[in-house]
C-alpha positions as YAML, in Angstrom:
chain: A
units: angstrom
residues:
- id: 1
  name: MET
  ca: [5.96, -8.81, -9.15]
- id: 2
  name: ARG
  ca: [4.09, -11.02, -6.76]
- id: 3
  name: ILE
  ca: [2.01, -9.20, -4.12]
- id: 4
  name: LEU
  ca: [0.30, -10.79, -1.12]
- id: 5
  name: PHE
  ca: [-2.49, -8.67, 0.34]
- id: 6
  name: VAL
  ca: [-3.71, -9.41, 3.86]
- id: 7
  name: ILE
  ca: [-7.07, -8.01, 5.00]
- id: 8
  name: SER
  ca: [-9.26, -8.49, 8.06]
- id: 9
  name: GLU
  ca: [-12.38, -9.37, 6.05]
- id: 10
  name: LEU
  ca: [-13.98, -8.96, 2.62]
- id: 11
  name: SER
  ca: [-17.48, -7.73, 3.38]
- id: 12
  name: TYR
  ca: [-19.56, -5.27, 1.36]
- id: 13
  name: LEU
  ca: [-19.63, -2.74, 4.22]
- id: 14
  name: GLY
  ca: [-16.21, -1.15, 3.82]
- id: 15
  name: GLY
  ca: [-14.50, 0.96, 1.21]
- id: 16
  name: ALA
  ca: [-11.09, -0.63, 1.88]
- id: 17
  name: GLN
  ca: [-12.44, -4.03, 0.87]
- id: 18
  name: LYS
  ca: [-13.85, -2.72, -2.38]
- id: 19
  name: GLN
  ca: [-10.68, -0.85, -3.27]
- id: 20
  name: LEU
  ca: [-8.49, -3.87, -2.53]
- id: 21
  name: VAL
  ca: [-10.53, -6.15, -4.79]
- id: 22
  name: GLU
  ca: [-10.41, -3.66, -7.66]
- id: 23
  name: LEU
  ca: [-6.70, -2.93, -7.21]
- id: 24
  name: ALA
  ca: [-5.82, -6.63, -7.12]
- id: 25
  name: ARG
  ca: [-7.81, -7.23, -10.30]
- id: 26
  name: GLN
  ca: [-6.08, -4.33, -12.04]
- id: 27
  name: LEU
  ca: [-2.61, -5.47, -10.93]
- id: 28
  name: VAL
  ca: [-3.22, -8.93, -12.42]
- id: 29
  name: HIS
  ca: [-4.51, -7.27, -15.59]
- id: 30
  name: ASN
  ca: [-1.21, -5.35, -15.68]
- id: 31
  name: GLY
  ca: [0.76, -8.60, -15.61]
- id: 32
  name: GLN
  ca: [1.51, -8.86, -11.88]
- id: 33
  name: GLU
  ca: [0.57, -11.74, -9.58]
- id: 34
  name: ALA
  ca: [-1.74, -10.98, -6.67]
- id: 35
  name: ALA
  ca: [-3.23, -12.98, -3.81]
- id: 36
  name: ILE
  ca: [-5.60, -11.87, -1.04]
- id: 37
  name: TYR
  ca: [-5.40, -13.57, 2.36]
- id: 38
  name: THR
  ca: [-8.46, -12.80, 4.47]
- id: 39
  name: LEU
  ca: [-8.73, -13.41, 8.21]
- id: 40
  name: ASN
  ca: [-12.47, -14.10, 8.10]
- id: 41
  name: ARG
  ca: [-14.24, -16.84, 6.14]
- id: 42
  name: ASP
  ca: [-17.26, -14.64, 5.40]
- id: 43
  name: VAL
  ca: [-16.21, -13.42, 1.93]
- id: 44
  name: PRO
  ca: [-19.20, -12.02, 0.00]
- id: 45
  name: ARG
  ca: [-16.79, -10.17, -2.28]
- id: 46
  name: GLU
  ca: [-15.43, -13.49, -3.55]
- id: 47
  name: ARG
  ca: [-17.84, -13.18, -6.47]
- id: 48
  name: ASP
  ca: [-16.13, -9.93, -7.49]
- id: 49
  name: LEU
  ca: [-12.87, -11.85, -7.94]
- id: 50
  name: ALA
  ca: [-14.32, -14.59, -10.15]
- id: 51
  name: GLY
  ca: [-12.29, -15.00, -13.33]
- id: 52
  name: SER
  ca: [-9.86, -12.23, -12.36]
- id: 53
  name: GLY
  ca: [-6.78, -14.38, -11.79]
- id: 54
  name: VAL
  ca: [-6.47, -13.10, -8.21]
- id: 55
  name: LEU
  ca: [-5.78, -15.93, -5.76]
- id: 56
  name: LEU
  ca: [-8.11, -15.82, -2.73]
- id: 57
  name: LEU
  ca: [-6.92, -17.51, 0.48]
- id: 58
  name: VAL
  ca: [-9.58, -17.70, 3.20]
- id: 59
  name: ASP
  ca: [-8.79, -18.25, 6.88]
- id: 60
  name: GLN
  ca: [-10.71, -17.69, 10.12]
- id: 61
  name: LYS
  ca: [-9.19, -16.22, 13.25]
- id: 62
  name: ARG
  ca: [-10.88, -17.38, 16.45]
- id: 63
  name: SER
  ca: [-9.28, -15.00, 18.92]
- id: 64
  name: ARG
  ca: [-7.78, -11.54, 18.92]
- id: 65
  name: LEU
  ca: [-4.35, -12.99, 18.09]
- id: 66
  name: ASP
  ca: [-4.83, -16.53, 16.79]
- id: 67
  name: PRO
  ca: [-1.46, -18.37, 16.75]
- id: 68
  name: TRP
  ca: [-2.69, -20.93, 14.23]
- id: 69
  name: VAL
  ca: [-3.67, -18.24, 11.76]
- id: 70
  name: LEU
  ca: [-0.30, -16.57, 12.27]
- id: 71
  name: TRP
  ca: [1.41, -19.89, 11.57]
- id: 72
  name: ARG
  ca: [-0.66, -20.55, 8.43]
- id: 73
  name: LEU
  ca: [-0.05, -17.03, 7.14]
- id: 74
  name: ASN
  ca: [3.68, -17.42, 7.76]
- id: 75
  name: ARG
  ca: [3.66, -20.72, 5.84]
- id: 76
  name: THR
  ca: [1.78, -19.07, 2.99]
- id: 77
  name: ILE
  ca: [4.42, -16.35, 2.76]
- id: 78
  name: ALA
  ca: [7.20, -18.95, 2.81]
- id: 79
  name: ARG
  ca: [5.55, -21.11, 0.11]
- id: 80
  name: TRP
  ca: [4.13, -18.44, -2.19]
- id: 81
  name: ARG
  ca: [7.22, -16.21, -1.87]
- id: 82
  name: PRO
  ca: [5.72, -12.77, -2.57]
- id: 83
  name: ASP
  ca: [7.88, -9.75, -3.30]
- id: 84
  name: VAL
  ca: [5.76, -7.59, -0.99]
- id: 85
  name: VAL
  ca: [3.16, -8.17, 1.73]
- id: 86
  name: HIS
  ca: [0.65, -5.31, 1.89]
- id: 87
  name: SER
  ca: [-1.95, -5.29, 4.68]
- id: 88
  name: PHE
  ca: [-5.33, -3.53, 4.92]
- id: 89
  name: LEU
  ca: [-7.20, -2.76, 8.18]
- id: 90
  name: PHE
  ca: [-5.85, -2.93, 11.71]
- id: 91
  name: ASP
  ca: [-6.08, -6.65, 12.55]
- id: 92
  name: ALA
  ca: [-4.49, -7.58, 9.24]
- id: 93
  name: ASP
  ca: [-1.72, -5.03, 9.81]
- id: 94
  name: ILE
  ca: [-0.70, -6.78, 13.04]
- id: 95
  name: TYR
  ca: [-1.00, -10.29, 11.60]
- id: 96
  name: ALA
  ca: [1.01, -9.44, 8.47]
- id: 97
  name: ARG
  ca: [3.84, -7.87, 10.47]
- id: 98
  name: ILE
  ca: [4.22, -10.84, 12.81]
- id: 99
  name: ALA
  ca: [3.72, -13.55, 10.17]
- id: 100
  name: ALA
  ca: [6.33, -12.05, 7.84]
- id: 101
  name: MET
  ca: [9.04, -12.04, 10.51]
- id: 102
  name: GLY
  ca: [12.09, -14.01, 9.38]
- id: 103
  name: THR
  ca: [10.93, -14.33, 5.77]
- id: 104
  name: GLY
  ca: [12.81, -11.33, 4.42]
- id: 105
  name: VAL
  ca: [9.66, -10.08, 2.69]
- id: 106
  name: PRO
  ca: [9.04, -6.32, 3.09]
- id: 107
  name: VAL
  ca: [5.75, -5.48, 4.80]
- id: 108
  name: LEU
  ca: [3.71, -2.38, 3.97]
- id: 109
  name: SER
  ca: [0.83, -1.20, 6.14]
- id: 110
  name: SER
  ca: [-2.12, 0.88, 4.97]
- id: 111
  name: GLU
  ca: [-3.73, 4.00, 6.41]
- id: 112
  name: ARG
  ca: [-7.32, 4.24, 5.21]
- id: 113
  name: ASN
  ca: [-8.59, 6.86, 7.65]
- id: 114
  name: SER
  ca: [-7.51, 9.68, 9.94]
- id: 115
  name: GLY
  ca: [-8.48, 11.36, 13.18]
- id: 116
  name: TYR
  ca: [-9.43, 8.17, 15.02]
- id: 117
  name: SER
  ca: [-8.07, 6.81, 18.31]
- id: 118
  name: LEU
  ca: [-6.69, 3.35, 19.09]
- id: 119
  name: SER
  ca: [-7.77, 1.36, 22.12]
- id: 120
  name: ALA
  ca: [-5.16, 0.58, 24.78]
- id: 121
  name: VAL
  ca: [-4.74, -2.95, 23.41]
- id: 122
  name: GLN
  ca: [-4.43, -1.67, 19.84]
- id: 123
  name: ARG
  ca: [-1.83, 0.91, 20.86]
- id: 124
  name: PHE
  ca: [0.22, -1.78, 22.59]
- id: 125
  name: ALA
  ca: [0.04, -4.14, 19.59]
- id: 126
  name: HIS
  ca: [0.92, -1.37, 17.17]
- id: 127
  name: ARG
  ca: [3.89, -0.08, 19.16]
- id: 128
  name: LEU
  ca: [5.20, -3.60, 19.60]
- id: 129
  name: THR
  ca: [5.11, -4.37, 15.86]
- id: 130
  name: ARG
  ca: [5.54, -1.06, 14.03]
- id: 131
  name: ARG
  ca: [9.31, -1.57, 13.68]
- id: 132
  name: LEU
  ca: [8.51, -4.51, 11.38]
- id: 133
  name: VAL
  ca: [6.93, -2.19, 8.78]
- id: 134
  name: ARG
  ca: [9.00, -0.92, 5.86]
- id: 135
  name: GLY
  ca: [6.50, 1.62, 4.54]
- id: 136
  name: VAL
  ca: [2.94, 2.92, 4.77]
- id: 137
  name: VAL
  ca: [0.51, 3.51, 1.91]
- id: 138
  name: ALA
  ca: [-2.25, 6.02, 2.73]
- id: 139
  name: ASN
  ca: [-5.26, 6.80, 0.57]
- id: 140
  name: SER
  ca: [-5.17, 10.51, 1.44]
- id: 141
  name: TYR
  ca: [-2.64, 13.18, 2.32]
- id: 142
  name: THR
  ca: [-4.43, 13.67, 5.62]
- id: 143
  name: GLY
  ca: [-4.07, 9.95, 6.29]
- id: 144
  name: LYS
  ca: [-0.39, 10.15, 5.43]
- id: 145
  name: ALA
  ca: [0.15, 12.91, 8.01]
- id: 146
  name: PHE
  ca: [-1.83, 10.90, 10.55]
- id: 147
  name: ALA
  ca: [0.29, 7.80, 9.90]
- id: 148
  name: GLN
  ca: [3.52, 9.75, 10.28]
- id: 149
  name: ALA
  ca: [2.62, 10.30, 13.92]
- id: 150
  name: LEU
  ca: [2.10, 6.55, 14.43]
- id: 151
  name: PHE
  ca: [5.22, 5.14, 12.77]
- id: 152
  name: ARG
  ca: [8.91, 5.81, 13.28]
- id: 153
  name: LEU
  ca: [9.83, 5.85, 9.60]
- id: 154
  name: ALA
  ca: [11.67, 8.26, 7.35]
- id: 155
  name: PRO
  ca: [9.36, 10.73, 5.54]
- id: 156
  name: ASP
  ca: [9.94, 9.08, 2.16]
- id: 157
  name: GLU
  ca: [8.57, 5.77, 3.46]
- id: 158
  name: PHE
  ca: [5.04, 7.23, 3.51]
- id: 159
  name: HIS
  ca: [3.13, 7.14, 0.23]
- id: 160
  name: VAL
  ca: [-0.24, 8.36, -1.02]
- id: 161
  name: VAL
  ca: [-2.29, 6.39, -3.54]
- id: 162
  name: TRP
  ca: [-5.77, 7.83, -3.86]
- id: 163
  name: ASN
  ca: [-8.81, 5.59, -4.21]
- id: 164
  name: ALA
  ca: [-9.92, 4.99, -7.76]
- id: 165
  name: VAL
  ca: [-12.74, 3.70, -9.95]
- id: 166
  name: GLN
  ca: [-13.22, 1.97, -13.29]
- id: 167
  name: PRO
  ca: [-15.50, 4.54, -14.97]
- id: 168
  name: GLY
  ca: [-16.64, 2.15, -17.69]
- id: 169
  name: GLU
  ca: [-17.44, -0.66, -15.27]
- id: 170
  name: LEU
  ca: [-19.18, 1.77, -12.93]
- id: 171
  name: GLU
  ca: [-21.40, 3.02, -15.75]
- id: 172
  name: ARG
  ca: [-22.22, -0.58, -16.66]
- id: 173
  name: GLN
  ca: [-23.28, -1.28, -13.06]
- id: 174
  name: ALA
  ca: [-25.40, 1.87, -13.08]
- id: 175
  name: ALA
  ca: [-27.26, 1.01, -16.29]
- id: 176
  name: PRO
  ca: [-30.96, 1.73, -15.63]
- id: 177
  name: ASP
  ca: [-32.88, -1.56, -15.54]
- id: 178
  name: ILE
  ca: [-34.94, -0.61, -12.45]
- id: 179
  name: ASP
  ca: [-36.61, 2.70, -11.62]
- id: 180
  name: HIS
  ca: [-35.09, 3.21, -8.18]
- id: 181
  name: ARG
  ca: [-36.69, 6.62, -7.79]
- id: 182
  name: ALA
  ca: [-40.12, 5.01, -7.95]
- id: 183
  name: GLU
  ca: [-38.94, 2.06, -5.84]
- id: 184
  name: PHE
  ca: [-38.30, 4.31, -2.87]
- id: 185
  name: PHE
  ca: [-40.62, 7.28, -3.38]
- id: 186
  name: GLY
  ca: [-43.21, 6.31, -5.96]
- id: 187
  name: ALA
  ca: [-44.12, 8.32, -9.04]
- id: 188
  name: GLY
  ca: [-43.81, 12.08, -8.90]
- id: 189
  name: ASP
  ca: [-41.89, 15.21, -9.83]
- id: 190
  name: TYR
  ca: [-39.31, 15.54, -7.07]
- id: 191
  name: ARG
  ca: [-35.57, 15.85, -6.41]
- id: 192
  name: ILE
  ca: [-33.60, 13.18, -4.54]
- id: 193
  name: ALA
  ca: [-30.53, 13.78, -2.39]
- id: 194
  name: CYS
  ca: [-28.78, 10.63, -1.17]
- id: 195
  name: LEU
  ca: [-26.14, 9.74, 1.40]
- id: 196
  name: VAL
  ca: [-24.08, 6.53, 1.26]
- id: 197
  name: GLY
  ca: [-22.29, 5.20, 4.33]
- id: 198
  name: ALA
  ca: [-22.42, 2.75, 7.21]
- id: 199
  name: ILE
  ca: [-24.53, 3.87, 10.16]
- id: 200
  name: LYS
  ca: [-21.73, 4.72, 12.58]
- id: 201
  name: PRO
  ca: [-20.69, 7.86, 14.48]
- id: 202
  name: GLN
  ca: [-17.96, 8.71, 11.96]
- id: 203
  name: LYS
  ca: [-20.66, 9.35, 9.32]
- id: 204
  name: ASP
  ca: [-22.73, 11.58, 11.65]
- id: 205
  name: TYR
  ca: [-26.16, 10.32, 10.68]
- id: 206
  name: HIS
  ca: [-27.74, 12.78, 13.10]
- id: 207
  name: LEU
  ca: [-26.42, 15.67, 11.03]
- id: 208
  name: ALA
  ca: [-27.51, 13.79, 7.91]
- id: 209
  name: LEU
  ca: [-31.08, 13.59, 9.21]
- id: 210
  name: ASP
  ca: [-31.15, 17.22, 10.30]
- id: 211
  name: THR
  ca: [-29.83, 18.24, 6.88]
- id: 212
  name: ALA
  ca: [-32.52, 16.15, 5.20]
- id: 213
  name: ALA
  ca: [-35.21, 17.78, 7.31]
- id: 214
  name: SER
  ca: [-33.89, 21.29, 6.62]
- id: 215
  name: LEU
  ca: [-33.72, 20.57, 2.89]
- id: 216
  name: ILE
  ca: [-37.28, 19.22, 2.72]
- id: 217
  name: ARG
  ca: [-38.69, 22.08, 4.78]
- id: 218
  name: SER
  ca: [-37.06, 24.58, 2.42]
- id: 219
  name: ASP
  ca: [-38.60, 22.90, -0.65]
- id: 220
  name: SER
  ca: [-41.18, 20.13, -0.35]
- id: 221
  name: ARG
  ca: [-40.12, 18.68, -3.72]
- id: 222
  name: TRP
  ca: [-36.99, 17.20, -2.12]
- id: 223
  name: ARG
  ca: [-36.73, 13.59, -0.95]
- id: 224
  name: VAL
  ca: [-33.76, 12.05, 0.86]
- id: 225
  name: LEU
  ca: [-32.45, 8.49, 0.58]
- id: 226
  name: LEU
  ca: [-29.97, 7.10, 3.15]
- id: 227
  name: ILE
  ca: [-28.03, 4.03, 1.96]
- id: 228
  name: GLY
  ca: [-26.15, 1.93, 4.51]
- id: 229
  name: ASP
  ca: [-26.56, -0.02, 7.73]
- id: 230
  name: GLN
  ca: [-24.88, -0.62, 11.06]
- id: 231
  name: LEU
  ca: [-21.58, -2.42, 11.53]
- id: 232
  name: ALA
  ca: [-22.01, -5.75, 13.29]
- id: 233
  name: PRO
  ca: [-19.95, -8.71, 14.53]
- id: 234
  name: VAL
  ca: [-18.82, -10.97, 11.70]
- id: 235
  name: ASN
  ca: [-18.94, -14.76, 11.98]
- id: 236
  name: SER
  ca: [-17.38, -16.64, 14.89]
- id: 237
  name: TYR
  ca: [-14.81, -14.05, 15.93]
- id: 238
  name: LYS
  ca: [-16.56, -11.10, 17.51]
- id: 239
  name: ARG
  ca: [-15.42, -7.65, 16.47]
- id: 240
  name: ALA
  ca: [-14.45, -5.20, 19.16]
- id: 241
  name: GLU
  ca: [-17.54, -3.60, 20.65]
- id: 242
  name: ARG
  ca: [-16.46, -0.21, 19.33]
- id: 243
  name: THR
  ca: [-17.11, -1.49, 15.78]
- id: 244
  name: ASP
  ca: [-20.59, -2.87, 16.52]
- id: 245
  name: THR
  ca: [-22.80, 0.16, 15.96]
- id: 246
  name: GLY
  ca: [-26.23, -1.26, 16.78]
- id: 247
  name: SER
  ca: [-26.82, 1.15, 19.67]
- id: 248
  name: TYR
  ca: [-25.87, 4.10, 17.46]
- id: 249
  name: LYS
  ca: [-28.30, 2.90, 14.79]
- id: 250
  name: ALA
  ca: [-31.07, 2.71, 17.41]
- id: 251
  name: ALA
  ca: [-30.42, 6.34, 18.40]
- id: 252
  name: VAL
  ca: [-30.45, 7.39, 14.74]
- id: 253
  name: LEU
  ca: [-33.81, 5.68, 14.19]
- id: 254
  name: ARG
  ca: [-35.29, 7.39, 17.25]
- id: 255
  name: HIS
  ca: [-34.11, 10.71, 15.82]
- id: 256
  name: TYR
  ca: [-35.67, 9.85, 12.46]
- id: 257
  name: GLU
  ca: [-39.03, 8.98, 14.00]
- id: 258
  name: GLN
  ca: [-39.20, 12.38, 15.70]
- id: 259
  name: LEU
  ca: [-38.86, 14.33, 12.44]
- id: 260
  name: ASP
  ca: [-41.97, 15.99, 11.06]
- id: 261
  name: VAL
  ca: [-40.83, 15.19, 7.49]
- id: 262
  name: ALA
  ca: [-39.88, 11.54, 8.07]
- id: 263
  name: ASP
  ca: [-42.33, 10.43, 5.36]
- id: 264
  name: LYS
  ca: [-40.04, 12.03, 2.76]
- id: 265
  name: ILE
  ca: [-36.89, 10.27, 4.03]
- id: 266
  name: ARG
  ca: [-36.14, 6.61, 3.31]
- id: 267
  name: PHE
  ca: [-33.51, 4.14, 4.53]
- id: 268
  name: ALA
  ca: [-32.27, 1.76, 1.83]
- id: 269
  name: TRP
  ca: [-30.05, -0.20, 4.26]
- id: 270
  name: THR
  ca: [-27.33, -2.40, 2.72]
- id: 271
  name: ARG
  ca: [-27.57, -2.66, -1.06]
- id: 272
  name: HIS
  ca: [-25.37, -4.32, -3.68]
- id: 273
  name: ASP
  ca: [-26.63, -2.02, -6.45]
- id: 274
  name: VAL
  ca: [-25.47, 1.28, -4.96]
- id: 275
  name: PRO
  ca: [-24.04, 2.73, -8.22]
- id: 276
  name: ALA
  ca: [-27.38, 2.19, -9.97]
- id: 277
  name: ILE
  ca: [-29.26, 3.90, -7.14]
- id: 278
  name: VAL
  ca: [-26.85, 6.84, -6.84]
- id: 279
  name: ALA
  ca: [-26.90, 7.39, -10.61]
- id: 280
  name: GLN
  ca: [-30.66, 8.03, -10.41]
- id: 281
  name: CYS
  ca: [-30.34, 10.55, -7.59]
- id: 282
  name: ASP
  ca: [-29.97, 14.28, -8.20]
- id: 283
  name: LEU
  ca: [-27.23, 14.88, -5.66]
- id: 284
  name: LEU
  ca: [-25.07, 13.06, -3.11]
- id: 285
  name: TYR
  ca: [-24.22, 14.67, 0.22]
- id: 286
  name: VAL
  ca: [-21.77, 13.65, 2.93]
- id: 287
  name: THR
  ca: [-21.80, 14.54, 6.64]
- id: 288
  name: SER
  ca: [-18.73, 12.61, 7.83]
- id: 289
  name: VAL
  ca: [-16.63, 13.80, 10.75]
- id: 290
  name: HIS
  ca: [-13.49, 12.13, 9.38]
- id: 291
  name: GLU
  ca: [-12.70, 9.86, 6.46]
- id: 292
  name: GLY
  ca: [-9.88, 8.50, 4.39]
- id: 293
  name: PHE
  ca: [-10.86, 8.86, 0.75]
- id: 294
  name: PRO
  ca: [-14.63, 8.39, 0.40]
- id: 295
  name: ASN
  ca: [-15.55, 5.86, -2.30]
- id: 296
  name: ALA
  ca: [-19.12, 7.15, -2.39]
- id: 297
  name: VAL
  ca: [-17.94, 10.63, -3.38]
- id: 298
  name: LEU
  ca: [-15.65, 9.27, -6.08]
- id: 299
  name: GLU
  ca: [-18.34, 7.05, -7.56]
- id: 300
  name: ALA
  ca: [-20.90, 9.85, -7.59]
- id: 301
  name: MET
  ca: [-18.41, 12.11, -9.35]
- id: 302
  name: ALA
  ca: [-17.75, 9.47, -12.01]
- id: 303
  name: LEU
  ca: [-21.48, 8.86, -12.47]
- id: 304
  name: GLY
  ca: [-22.30, 12.52, -13.06]
- id: 305
  name: VAL
  ca: [-23.96, 13.23, -9.70]
- id: 306
  name: PRO
  ca: [-23.08, 16.53, -7.97]
- id: 307
  name: VAL
  ca: [-21.58, 16.21, -4.47]
- id: 308
  name: VAL
  ca: [-21.81, 18.43, -1.38]
- id: 309
  name: SER
  ca: [-19.75, 17.52, 1.68]
- id: 310
  name: THR
  ca: [-18.68, 18.51, 5.14]
- id: 311
  name: GLU
  ca: [-14.97, 19.21, 5.55]
- id: 312
  name: TYR
  ca: [-12.59, 16.34, 6.30]
- id: 313
  name: SER
  ca: [-9.42, 14.71, 4.96]
- id: 314
  name: ASP
  ca: [-8.58, 15.55, 1.32]
- id: 315
  name: ILE
  ca: [-12.10, 16.56, 0.29]
- id: 316
  name: ARG
  ca: [-11.02, 20.08, -0.76]
- id: 317
  name: ARG
  ca: [-8.42, 18.51, -3.05]
- id: 318
  name: ILE
  ca: [-11.11, 16.31, -4.59]
- id: 319
  name: LEU
  ca: [-14.23, 18.41, -5.17]
- id: 320
  name: PRO
  ca: [-13.61, 20.98, -7.92]
- id: 321
  name: PHE
  ca: [-15.43, 23.99, -6.43]
- id: 322
  name: PRO
  ca: [-14.67, 25.27, -2.90]
- id: 323
  name: GLU
  ca: [-18.34, 25.96, -2.15]
- id: 324
  name: GLN
  ca: [-19.08, 22.22, -2.50]
- id: 325
  name: VAL
  ca: [-17.33, 21.80, 0.87]
- id: 326
  name: VAL
  ca: [-19.27, 23.22, 3.82]
- id: 327
  name: ALA
  ca: [-16.91, 24.06, 6.68]
- id: 328
  name: ALA
  ca: [-19.64, 24.61, 9.28]
- id: 329
  name: ARG
  ca: [-21.24, 21.44, 10.59]
- id: 330
  name: SER
  ca: [-24.64, 23.03, 10.12]
- id: 331
  name: ALA
  ca: [-27.72, 21.31, 8.69]
- id: 332
  name: GLU
  ca: [-29.01, 24.61, 7.34]
- id: 333
  name: ALA
  ca: [-25.71, 25.43, 5.63]
- id: 334
  name: LEU
  ca: [-25.52, 21.99, 4.06]
- id: 335
  name: ALA
  ca: [-29.12, 22.15, 2.86]
- id: 336
  name: GLN
  ca: [-28.54, 25.57, 1.29]
- id: 337
  name: GLU
  ca: [-25.46, 24.34, -0.55]
- id: 338
  name: ILE
  ca: [-27.34, 21.27, -1.79]
- id: 339
  name: VAL
  ca: [-29.90, 23.56, -3.41]
- id: 340
  name: ARG
  ca: [-27.17, 25.76, -4.93]
- id: 341
  name: ALA
  ca: [-25.21, 22.79, -6.25]
- id: 342
  name: ASP
  ca: [-28.33, 21.31, -7.80]
- id: 343
  name: ALA
  ca: [-28.90, 24.59, -9.65]
- id: 344
  name: ARG
  ca: [-25.30, 24.50, -10.98]
- id: 345
  name: ARG
  ca: [-25.27, 20.80, -11.71]
- id: 346
  name: GLU
  ca: [-24.05, 20.96, -15.32]
- id: 347
  name: ILE
  ca: [-20.75, 22.71, -14.63]
- id: 348
  name: ILE
  ca: [-20.20, 20.72, -11.41]
- id: 349
  name: VAL
  ca: [-20.78, 17.40, -13.17]
- id: 350
  name: GLU
  ca: [-18.41, 18.34, -15.99]
- id: 351
  name: ARG
  ca: [-15.59, 19.34, -13.64]
- id: 352
  name: GLN
  ca: [-16.09, 16.33, -11.34]
- id: 353
  name: LYS
  ca: [-15.81, 13.88, -14.25]
- id: 354
  name: GLN
  ca: [-12.72, 15.70, -15.47]
- id: 355
  name: TRP
  ca: [-11.11, 15.33, -12.03]
- id: 356
  name: VAL
  ca: [-11.80, 11.58, -11.97]
- id: 357
  name: ARG
  ca: [-10.28, 11.08, -15.43]
- id: 358
  name: GLN
  ca: [-7.16, 12.99, -14.43]
- id: 359
  name: HIS
  ca: [-6.60, 11.66, -10.91]
- id: 360
  name: ALA
  ca: [-8.67, 8.62, -9.95]
- id: 361
  name: THR
  ca: [-8.90, 5.88, -12.56]
- id: 362
  name: MET
  ca: [-8.01, 2.37, -11.42]
- id: 363
  name: ASP
  ca: [-5.24, 1.93, -13.99]
- id: 364
  name: ARG
  ca: [-3.59, 5.11, -12.69]
- id: 365
  name: ALA
  ca: [-3.87, 3.95, -9.05]
- id: 366
  name: ALA
  ca: [-2.48, 0.49, -9.83]
- id: 367
  name: ALA
  ca: [0.45, 2.00, -11.74]
- id: 368
  name: GLU
  ca: [1.24, 4.26, -8.78]
- id: 369
  name: LEU
  ca: [1.03, 1.30, -6.40]
- id: 370
  name: GLU
  ca: [3.40, -0.70, -8.61]
- id: 371
  name: ARG
  ca: [5.85, 2.19, -8.42]
- id: 372
  name: VAL
  ca: [5.66, 2.08, -4.62]
- id: 373
  name: TYR
  ca: [6.18, -1.69, -4.54]
- id: 374
  name: ARG
  ca: [9.21, -1.54, -6.86]
- id: 375
  name: ARG
  ca: [10.90, 0.79, -4.42]
- id: 376
  name: TYR
  ca: [10.93, -2.00, -1.84]
- id: 377
  name: VAL
  ca: [11.61, -4.89, -4.22]
- id: 378
  name: ARG
  ca: [14.67, -3.14, -5.65]
- id: 379
  name: GLY
  ca: [16.00, -1.72, -2.42]
- id: 380
  name: GLY
  ca: [15.02, -4.53, -0.07]
- id: 381
  name: ALA
  ca: [16.76, -7.76, 0.76]
- id: 382
  name: TYR
  ca: [14.10, -9.92, -0.88]
- id: 383
  name: ALA
  ca: [13.66, -10.53, -4.60]
- id: 384
  name: LEU
  ca: [11.33, -12.95, -6.34]
- id: 385
  name: GLY
  ca: [12.78, -16.43, -6.23]
- id: 386
  name: ALA
  ca: [15.50, -15.65, -3.70]
- id: 387
  name: SER
  ca: [15.26, -15.41, 0.06]
- id: 388
  name: LYS
  ca: [17.33, -13.25, 2.32]
...
């Protein structure tokens, strides 16, 4: 099969970008052909595709709906003749639907989140183009249910393919060549809890800080490391203001400065060695309000780091013990469960790794995605080498 992926951008800030790169690499490894068409020329993840056989096509939209980009994407579809076009992230969803019109190529959209709201302009664009979508691939069952309310499709046109990791590659990336514990907190006998995520309201950094403070006050041996930074406009096309989280970051930093234990909490900001840092932490915690399928949780599980989380999306399907999920959005409750999970780390680590091996390896995810694609290649009007 030949699959054309369309995505808004390929930065290091999002989980969708990381998953797409890894899935495309795995599909090529499996004998398929894959290309990624990005709508932004800032492509730091290009290095992750080097030598993979994945074709990278870089464009730059200069307005909300750039007709020249639509034309070039349409020409790419006509020339490259993919079996399926699969889009990731909202802008790319709209562009892929419009650009594929008249080509006979089935278009699949993605749902990578849940519980969010669309702006008036986004709702209009979605409603105008949703009839052009043949199916939706969600990365969680919660996301699937959310998408079913947005699209007028038969129930069997919604699919779930969970996020995945390459355990061996992840362990290689986490190989200890730097003492990150000392890098952030110096020498000492202490425990480190970390949180990984962009500084945006969805991640609830205020609850993360309150949890850190509660944890440290309960036991002064604890330190907390927060990994991530704000979302910001990318390149020459400005993101919608709702995705520029600089003002939220400023409020988070004011909150941090008011804490009486701030000296035991560190911000790591954006890092490209996150697996290596997380692997040296004692526990990862999550305070998100809503998510799709959190990459940070999956990577921590694969690396042997216990996880404690607030309740959202499919998290109860993912974490092996119910007490790892804290239903109350309470800093004290989260801090208490962090301490308990740290005390039970051996059994938690064993069961988490088992879950990853059974449900979330990249070869398994790619095989499931191929199964979804074949449904549309076989049943659709378009086959490789023949137009409608």
